[in-house]
N, C-alpha and C positions, 0 to 999 in steps of 0.2 A: 504494501499500499504505500509505505512510504518513499518508495522508487516512482512509483505512478506520479504523485504529489509534487517531489521535485521536478520529473520532468514535465509539469504542466509551467511549474515557477521558471525554469529554464526557458519556456517558449516566449514567456512574455519578458525576458531580460532579466530574472531575479536568478542568481547562481549561475553556475555554466559547468557543464558535464567536460570533464577534462580527460575521462577513460569510462570505458564502460563500466556502469552502475556506480561510476567513482565522482563525486562533484565538490565544487569548491567555490567560496564566496566570490563574488564579483562587486564591483565597487557600488552596486544598489543594495545587496545583501550585507555587505562589510559594513554600512552606514549603522545597522541594526546593534552591530557589537559594541556593547559598553554605553548605548545610546538610551536610557532608560526611558527618558521623554519622549522619544519618537516611538519607541514600543508602546509605552502608554497610551500615545495618539491611534495608533493601530488598533489596540486594545478598547479604546473609547468607542472608536467606528464599530468593532464587531459585537461589543456588548449593548451599546446605546442605539447608533444611528439605524444599523442593517435591520435590526430586530423591531427596531421601533417604527421605521418607514414601511415596512411590511404589513403593518396594521392601519397604515394612512387610507386605503380605501375603505375599511369598515368604519374609521372616525368620520368620514365625509358622508357614508350612508347614512350614519347613526344621527348625525347634525343635521341631515336635512339638506341645508345650505352650503354645506363644507366648510363653514368656516363658525368658530365657537370663539367668544371673547374673553373666555377664563383659560388659565393654565390647568385645572384639572378635569379638563374635558377633552382629550388631546389623543392622539396614537399612541402616545406612551401610557396612557391609562389603560387603555385596552391590551396593550402588549404585555405589560406588568402585573396586568388586573389589581390595579391599586388606586384610592381615591386621593391619593397624596399628589402634590405637584412632584415634579421631577427633582427640585430642590429639597423638599421635605424628605422624598423618598431617599436621594443620597445620602441625606445626614441622619438616616436612622441607623441605628445599632441592630446586628444582626448574630447570630449563633457563628462562632468560629470555629474551626478543624478542631479545636481541643475544646470543643462545648462551651467555652466562655463567650459572654456577650461583648462585642465589641464593632468597630465601624465596619461598614461593607467595603470589601477589596475595591470596588467600583470607584470610591472616594477617592482612593490612593490613585489609581489610575487617570482620575481625571484632573487630580491637582497637577500631577508631575505631565500631563498632556498639555495643561494650560501653560505651566511653565517654559514647556519646549516652544509652543507657540508664539508665546511671549518674545523668545528670543529672537526668534525669526521674524515675525511682525515689526519688531519693535526699530530693528537696523534702518529700514526707510524713514521711519517716524522721525530718527534721530537728525536725519540730515535734509528732510524734506519739511521740515517747520522751522521757522526762525526763532529757536529756544533762545538764542542770544539776545532776542531784544528787551527779554525778561530782566537781565541785568542780574542782581541777585533776588528776585522775586521769589515768592513761593508756587510750588504747584502742589495741588490737592489732588490726591489721585485717588478717586471716589469708585470704592468696591473693587480696588486695585489689587487685591489678593495679596501675596507676600511682597510686592512691591518690585516684580522683575524688571517691568516697563521703566518705573523711575529709576532704577538700580541702572539700567543701559543708559539712559539720558544721563544721570549724574556722572558718570564715566566720562561723557563727553564736554557737559558744562558743569563744573565743578562750582560755579559760583550760585547756581539756584538750590533752594532750599526745598524739603518735600514732605508733606505730609500723607501717609497712607491711611486710608482707612477701609476696612472691612469688619468681618465677624471675628467675634474675640477670640475664638480656637485658630482662626485664619494669623491673626494678628501674632500670636504666640509663637507661630512658626515665622513668621514675617522678621521677627525680631531676632531670633536665631540665625537667618539667612543673614540679615545686615551686620549683624555682629561678626560673623565670620567673615564675609566678603569685603566691607567696608566698614571697618568697625571705628575710624575716624569720624565717620556720619553721626554714628549713634553717641559717641562719646561727645562731640561739639555742638549735639544739638540740632546738625543739618537735616535729620531726617526724624520725624517723628510718626511712631506707629500706634495707630488709638483705633479702639472699636468703633465702629458706625454703622448706620441704618440709613439707605440713600432713600428711603420713604421717609424718614424722618426730617425736622428742620435742618440744615446745614449750620454745624456748630461753628464752622471758620467762616468770619465774614472779610471781606474785602482781598481775597487772595489773587494773584495775578493771573491764574490760571487753575480751573477745576476740570480735572481731566476725566475723561468717561471712554476708557478703552474697551471696545466690544461688551459694553453693558446692555445697550438698548434693543440690542437685535434678541435678547432672552426674556424679553416683556412686551406684551400687548401695549396696544397706544395708549389705553388709559393712565397704565404704570409708568411707562415712558413720561408721559406729561407731569405726572406728579413726581419723579426724579428731577425732571429740568425745572420744574417751580420750585423744587425745594433748593437748590442751587441760583436760581434768578434771585431768591430772597435774600441771600447772602452775598450778592455782587454789588460792586460798586462799578463806576462809570468806566473805571478802568480795567475791571475784572474780565475776562471772557471765560466761556464754555469751549472745551475743545473735544468733540465727539470723533474718536478713532472708529470706523466702521466700515465694512463694505459700502459702496453705494453701486446698487442695481442699475446697470446700464442696458439698454436694447438694441438689437439691431438698426435702429433709427437714429440712435444716439440720443444726448440730452445739452444741454447747451453749457453745463459746469464742466463736463467731461470732453476733452478732445478727442474728434474721431481717429479712428485707426485709418492709414491711408488707405485709398482705394487701392485695388478692387476688393479689400476685406471689408466686412461690414462693419458699422461704427462701434460695436462694443468690441472687435477683434475675434469674434466668433467663438470657437471654440476654447479659447482663451478664457470667456466667460461663462463657461459650463460650470466650473467649480462654486461660484457665487449664486447661480441660480439652483445648483444642486442643495448648498447649503441652505438656501432660503427655504424648501422644503423640509429640510432637517428641523430648521427653527419651527417650523408651523407642526411638524411631527412631534416635538418634545415640548413645545410652549405654548403653541397655538400665537405664535410671534413671527417674526420676518425679517429678512433681510431687505432693507427700504431703498426706494428711488430716492432721487434728490426732492423731487416733491412731495413724497411721504416724510421725509426729514424736515422740510420747510413749514410743513402742516403742522408737524408736532412742537417743532420751535417757536411757531407764531403762536400756539395756544399758551404756551409756557411763557409768556412776556418777553419772548428774546428773537433775534433778527438774524439771520446769516451774513457775517461780513466777509468769509474768505471761506475759500474750499482749495484743500492742497491735495491733489491726486500724486499720491505716493508712489516710489517703484515697487509696488507691492500689488496684491489686491487690495490692500487697505486706502482709505483717505481720510484725511482730516477736515472737519468741519467747523469751522470757529465762529463762535455766536457771541451776542453781545447783548446788552438791556435794548428793550425798542425805545426806552425813554429817551436816549441819547441824542 
């Protein structure tokens, strides 16, 4: 059986057959060696995405219209036979192999996968947004996990200060990470890691940037507006909200994103496949979505903000810079 599986993988460029019934790593398969983040990312696809999207047709039939505004009436709920949202399910304790009760293994996979994604997507954001214009200002990384994105920015722009906000159990891991990787930031107070809930009023007022990196795509529209309103209430005229997300394009193009050169479709055709596929994953997991620029503009306007700039990064990500409407 293993031989048959290896030959399938070899046929699509993973592994190489060096002699009869003998295989070796190639550059693709070697990337998994010692790379726990990438391995976890693939496990997240296997455990969550594939299983969940298989239940999308059933979710469409059940909801009638094909869309529900809640994150507890999803394809995920059907696939895993639970009334919990994905986030609540992910954070429930389960029986372990040793019969003790502890965190479900999917939580560890998810955390490691998000750290790995952060390392990839942060690179373009570091160089494609003018962080240097903030001087020694403060970046509030809202729902920032352990602070991977902020850490990558800090290494390039050491004048900046950072406040990382997330759930208490995540912040605990973040403190350990920063203490190990950039201990001088912890010692000098250039980074603060504090528990926070982005649905509650923002406790830090007048920051230079409130950074939302891949937060909004996890939530339906009503919750996104609530998150943005909590930030707007803490902003001054000099503050900005920076939304790091995929911006869905289509084959006809959108005015904020330059078209691909002819004869390619405006969205680069096959290149845009990943963002559209991930949109269906967001629908299946959360009844949320990857959004078009018009979608974002509507949410931003309802929160009392206005789009000031859109930075298309050298990746699948874009940065949408917002300010208060009253300016």
